[in-house]
C-alpha positions in Angstrom: 119.8 79.7 81.9 123.5 79.3 81.1 126.1 81.5 82.7 127.1 83.1 79.4 123.5 84.3 78.8 123.0 85.4 82.4 126.2 87.5 82.3 125.1 89.1 79.0 121.9 90.5 80.6 121.9 94.1 81.8 121.3 94.8 85.5 117.9 96.3 84.8 116.7 92.9 83.5 116.8 91.4 86.9 114.1 91.6 89.7 116.9 92.4 92.2 119.6 94.2 90.1 122.1 94.7 92.9 122.5 90.9 93.3 121.5 90.0 89.7 118.8 87.6 90.9 115.4 86.8 89.4 115.9 87.5 85.7 112.8 89.1 84.1 114.0 89.5 80.5 111.3 87.3 79.0 107.6 86.7 80.0 108.4 83.2 81.1 111.2 84.2 83.3 109.1 87.1 84.7 106.4 84.7 85.7 108.9 82.3 87.2 110.6 85.2 89.1 107.3 86.0 90.7 106.8 82.4 91.7 110.3 82.0 93.1 110.1 85.3 95.0 106.8 84.3 96.6 108.4 80.9 97.5 111.4 82.5 99.1 109.3 85.1 100.9 107.2 82.3 102.5 110.4 80.5 103.6 111.6 83.7 105.2 114.6 84.2 102.9 113.3 87.3 101.2 111.8 90.5 102.6 108.4 91.7 101.7 109.8 94.8 100.0 112.1 92.8 97.9 109.3 90.4 96.9 107.1 93.4 96.0 109.9 95.0 93.9 110.3 91.7 92.0 106.5 91.4 91.5 106.3 95.0 90.2 109.1 94.5 87.7 107.7 91.2 86.5 104.2 92.7 86.2 105.6 95.4 84.0 107.1 92.8 81.7 103.8 90.8 81.8 101.9 94.0 81.3 99.7 93.5 84.3 98.4 96.2 86.7 97.8 96.1 90.4 94.1 95.5 90.0 93.1 92.0 89.3 91.3 91.2 86.0 89.3 88.4 87.5 86.4 90.7 88.6 86.0 92.3 85.2 83.5 91.0 82.7 
Protein backbone atom coordinates (compact mmCIF):
# COMPACT_ATOMS: atom_id res chain seq x y z
CA UNK A 1 0.00 0.00 0.00
CA UNK A 2 1.35 3.37 -0.90
CA UNK A 3 1.88 5.99 1.78
CA UNK A 4 -0.73 8.33 0.30
CA UNK A 5 -3.42 5.62 0.45
CA UNK A 6 -2.39 4.57 3.96
CA UNK A 7 -2.55 8.17 5.22
CA UNK A 8 -6.01 8.60 3.72
CA UNK A 9 -7.43 5.72 5.78
CA UNK A 10 -9.29 6.52 8.99
CA UNK A 11 -7.97 5.24 12.31
CA UNK A 12 -10.90 2.85 12.65
CA UNK A 13 -9.77 1.06 9.48
CA UNK A 14 -6.70 -0.37 11.23
CA UNK A 15 -6.43 -3.42 13.46
CA UNK A 16 -4.37 -1.34 15.90
CA UNK A 17 -5.72 2.20 15.43
CA UNK A 18 -3.36 3.86 17.93
CA UNK A 19 -0.28 2.90 15.95
CA UNK A 20 -2.09 2.72 12.56
CA UNK A 21 -0.90 -0.84 11.96
CA UNK A 22 -2.62 -3.77 10.25
CA UNK A 23 -5.06 -2.11 7.82
CA UNK A 24 -8.39 -3.93 7.50
CA UNK A 25 -10.17 -1.69 4.99
CA UNK A 26 -10.64 -4.49 2.43
CA UNK A 27 -11.25 -8.21 2.77
CA UNK A 28 -7.81 -9.04 1.36
CA UNK A 29 -6.08 -6.71 3.81
CA UNK A 30 -8.18 -8.05 6.67
CA UNK A 31 -7.11 -11.61 5.89
CA UNK A 32 -3.51 -10.46 5.60
CA UNK A 33 -3.73 -8.56 8.89
CA UNK A 34 -4.82 -11.77 10.63
CA UNK A 35 -1.89 -13.67 9.14
CA UNK A 36 0.66 -10.98 10.01
CA UNK A 37 -0.72 -10.59 13.54
CA UNK A 38 -0.42 -14.33 14.13
CA UNK A 39 3.10 -14.29 12.72
CA UNK A 40 4.18 -11.42 15.00
CA UNK A 41 2.50 -13.07 18.00
CA UNK A 42 4.45 -16.29 17.40
CA UNK A 43 7.69 -14.29 17.19
CA UNK A 44 6.86 -12.62 20.50
CA UNK A 45 6.54 -9.13 19.02
CA UNK A 46 2.80 -8.79 19.60
CA UNK A 47 0.74 -9.45 22.71
CA UNK A 48 -2.09 -11.94 22.77
CA UNK A 49 -4.65 -9.21 23.45
CA UNK A 50 -3.43 -7.13 20.48
CA UNK A 51 -3.57 -10.22 18.25
CA UNK A 52 -7.11 -10.94 19.43
CA UNK A 53 -8.22 -7.35 18.76
CA UNK A 54 -6.79 -7.52 15.22
CA UNK A 55 -8.47 -10.88 14.61
CA UNK A 56 -11.82 -9.59 15.89
CA UNK A 57 -11.71 -6.51 13.70
CA UNK A 58 -10.62 -8.51 10.67
CA UNK A 59 -13.35 -11.09 11.30
CA UNK A 60 -15.96 -8.34 11.33
CA UNK A 61 -14.71 -7.23 7.92
CA UNK A 62 -14.69 -10.83 6.70
CA UNK A 63 -18.11 -11.41 8.32
CA UNK A 64 -16.92 -14.39 10.35
CA UNK A 65 -18.04 -15.40 13.81
CA UNK A 66 -16.09 -16.95 16.67
CA UNK A 67 -17.55 -20.37 15.93
CA UNK A 68 -15.82 -22.28 13.16
CA UNK A 69 -17.92 -23.18 10.13
CA UNK A 70 -15.94 -26.38 9.49
CA UNK A 71 -18.15 -28.50 11.74
CA UNK A 72 -21.43 -27.43 10.12
CA UNK A 73 -22.97 -29.38 7.27
